[in-house]
N, C-alpha and C positions, 0 to 999 in steps of 0.2 A: 464568463462563466457558462458552463453547458451543463443543463440539468437534464438528467436520464433518471426518471422514475418509472418503477415497475418495468426495468428491463432485465433479462436474465444476465449473469456475470459473462457467459459467452457471448453475448451480443453487444458488450460495451466496445467502444472504439478503441481498444488497446494499441493496437498497431498504428493507428493515427496518432495517438497521444505520445508512441515511443519516437515516432518520426519527428514530430513536432520538438519533442525534447531534445533530440539529437541537434537541432538547430537553436538551441538556448531558449526554447519557449517557456519552460517551468509549467507545463501542464500538471495538475495534481489531482488525484483521485481519492475521494475518501467517501464514508457513509453520508447520506443525508442527514441534516440537522433536523430537530424536532422529533426524532425517534430514538429508541434505546436499541443498541446493537450489542449482540454478544461478541465483542472484540474489545482488546485493551491495546492503546496504542503506545509505542515507545519510541522516542526520538533520538538521534544522534549515538545509534550504537554502531561500534567499529566492526568492520566485516567480519573478522575472525571470531567474535562473540555471536555476531547474528547467525554464522554457519552453525556454531554451537547449539544455539537455542533452537534452530530449525532442525537439528537432527534429534532433539529430544521433544518437541512440542508441535502443535498444529499451528503453523504461523505463516504469514505473507512477509517475506522480505523484499523491501524496495531499496535499492542501492540509489540514494540521492546526491552522491558527488563521487567524482572521480577518485577524491582522496579516502573514499572507503566509509563515509557515513551513510547510515542505513535506518530506515523506518522499519519498526515491526509492528505488525497488526497480529496479536495472539488471539486464537480462538478461546472463547470462554464457554462455560455451561450455561449462563444465565447473562441477559443483558444488564 
């Protein structure tokens, strides 16, 4: 586990995480526990549906498998 607290999104080591995951490392990034965040998390969304949701809403789409499964992090008005 790597804990990044009070780090701007642009400063997160995303390139490192991508490179590690290319070698089957399973690096997973999520908001820290113990706080409320203005996002809703949805798992196991097929790629076509994820693209459809992304076209209509503020959302981060993370493709989690080559078969097409995605995580969706939907931006919300309130935590």
